C-alpha positions as CSV (number, residue, x, y, z in Angstrom):
1,M,0.0,0.0,0.0
2,I,1.2,3.5,-0.8
3,T,0.7,6.2,1.8
4,N,1.2,9.9,1.0
5,T,1.6,12.6,3.7
6,I,1.9,16.3,3.1
7,K,5.0,17.4,4.8
8,S,4.8,21.1,4.0
9,H,2.9,23.4,1.7
10,S,2.4,26.9,0.6
11,E,0.0,29.1,2.6
12,N,-2.6,29.5,-0.2
13,V,-3.6,25.9,-0.5
14,S,-7.3,25.0,-1.0
15,K,-8.8,21.7,0.2
16,L,-8.9,20.6,-3.5
17,D,-5.2,21.3,-3.9
18,L,-4.5,19.3,-0.7
19,Y,-6.5,16.4,-2.0
20,N,-4.8,16.6,-5.4
21,F,-1.3,16.9,-3.8
22,K,-1.9,13.7,-1.8
23,N,-3.0,12.0,-5.1
24,Y,-0.2,13.5,-7.2
25,S,0.2,10.4,-9.4
26,K,-2.7,11.6,-11.4
27,G,-0.7,14.8,-12.3
28,V,2.0,15.3,-14.9
29,V,5.5,14.0,-14.4
30,L,7.7,17.0,-14.9
31,D,10.8,15.0,-15.7
32,N,9.0,13.4,-18.7
33,I,8.0,16.7,-20.2
34,V,11.6,18.1,-19.9
35,N,13.1,14.9,-21.3
36,E,10.8,15.0,-24.3
37,A,10.8,18.7,-25.0
38,G,14.3,19.6,-23.7
39,V,12.8,22.6,-21.9
40,A,9.4,23.7,-20.5
41,I,8.2,27.2,-19.6
42,L,5.5,27.1,-17.0
43,P,3.4,29.8,-15.4
44,F,4.6,30.8,-11.9
45,P,3.1,28.3,-9.5
46,T,0.0,29.2,-7.5
47,A,0.4,26.5,-4.8
48,W,2.9,23.8,-3.9
49,A,3.5,20.9,-1.4
50,I,6.2,18.5,-0.4
51,V,4.7,15.1,-0.2
52,S,6.3,12.2,1.7
53,T,5.5,8.8,0.2
54,H,5.8,5.4,1.8
55,N,5.4,2.3,-0.4
56,D,5.3,-0.9,1.7
57,Q,5.8,-3.0,-1.5
58,P,8.5,-1.1,-3.5
59,K,9.8,-2.5,-6.7
60,Q,13.3,-4.0,-6.8
61,N,16.0,-1.3,-6.4
62,Q,13.3,1.3,-5.4
63,S,13.2,3.0,-2.1
64,A,10.2,2.5,0.2
65,D,10.3,6.1,1.3
66,Y,10.7,9.2,-0.9
67,E,9.6,12.8,-1.3
68,K,7.9,14.6,-4.2
69,L,7.6,18.3,-4.9
70,V,4.0,18.8,-6.2
71,F,2.8,22.1,-7.6
72,V,0.0,23.8,-9.5
73,S,1.0,25.8,-12.5
74,G,-1.5,27.1,-15.0
75,G,-4.2,25.0,-13.5
76,T,-2.1,21.8,-14.0
77,I,-0.6,19.6,-11.3
78,Y,3.1,18.7,-11.8
79,H,5.3,16.5,-9.7
80,T,9.0,15.6,-9.5
81,G,11.3,13.8,-7.1
82,S,14.3,15.7,-8.4
83,E,16.3,17.1,-5.4
84,S,18.1,19.6,-7.6
85,F,14.7,20.9,-9.0
86,K,13.2,21.1,-5.5
87,R,16.2,23.1,-4.2
88,D,16.0,25.5,-7.2
89,F,12.2,25.8,-6.9
90,M,12.2,26.6,-3.2
91,D,15.0,29.2,-3.7
92,M,13.0,30.8,-6.4
93,L,9.9,31.0,-4.2
94,E,11.9,32.7,-1.5
95,T,12.8,35.5,-3.9
96,F,9.7,35.9,-6.2
97,T,6.0,36.0,-5.9
98,P,3.4,35.7,-8.7
99,A,3.1,39.5,-8.7
100,D,6.7,39.7,-10.0
101,G,5.6,38.5,-13.4
102,M,7.9,35.5,-13.7
103,D,7.5,32.1,-15.4
104,V,9.5,29.0,-14.5
105,K,11.9,27.6,-17.0
106,C,12.4,23.8,-16.4
107,Y,15.4,22.1,-18.1
108,G,17.9,19.3,-17.8
109,M,21.6,19.6,-17.1
110,P,24.2,16.9,-17.7
111,S,25.3,15.2,-14.5
112,K,29.0,15.4,-13.6
113,N,28.7,12.2,-11.6
114,Y,26.6,10.0,-13.8
115,S,27.6,9.8,-17.5
116,G,24.7,10.1,-19.8
117,K,22.3,11.3,-17.1
118,N,20.7,14.7,-16.7
119,F,19.4,16.3,-13.6
120,L,16.3,18.6,-13.5
121,C,16.7,22.3,-12.8
122,C,14.5,25.4,-12.9
123,M,15.0,29.1,-12.9
124,P,12.8,32.2,-13.1
125,V,12.3,33.9,-16.4
126,E,10.4,37.0,-17.4
127,H,6.8,36.2,-18.3
128,I,6.8,35.9,-22.1
129,A,3.6,37.7,-22.7
130,D,5.0,40.7,-20.8
131,I,8.1,40.8,-23.1
132,F,6.0,40.9,-26.2
133,E,3.7,43.6,-24.9
134,E,6.7,45.9,-24.3
135,E,7.9,45.7,-27.9
């Protein structure tokens, strides 16, 4: 059986968001989008949570306990277990708010430790619609 527990979350989380965060597997795997497209630009998140998962029957070579970052962006729920992405994401949220007019650029970087592997990163970028309106 898999048990999900919300470890922490943003202040502006609705009951629906909390429910969806606990059932994040129905959302979009961010790693897959970045692996397929190379980069993804998402609207600044409106809510987020760190979800702790326990699987009492993990697959071989899979940990029984792990964490996911789950967030709502543009009305879609995304999730990732990437520690590098989670670190970048939380740093970004400490600096920016939705009022700053930022989007989130999600991309992969080659790993220095694992040949042929990428790790997921993110960074704030100016909201694209705002850039075109200025021109």
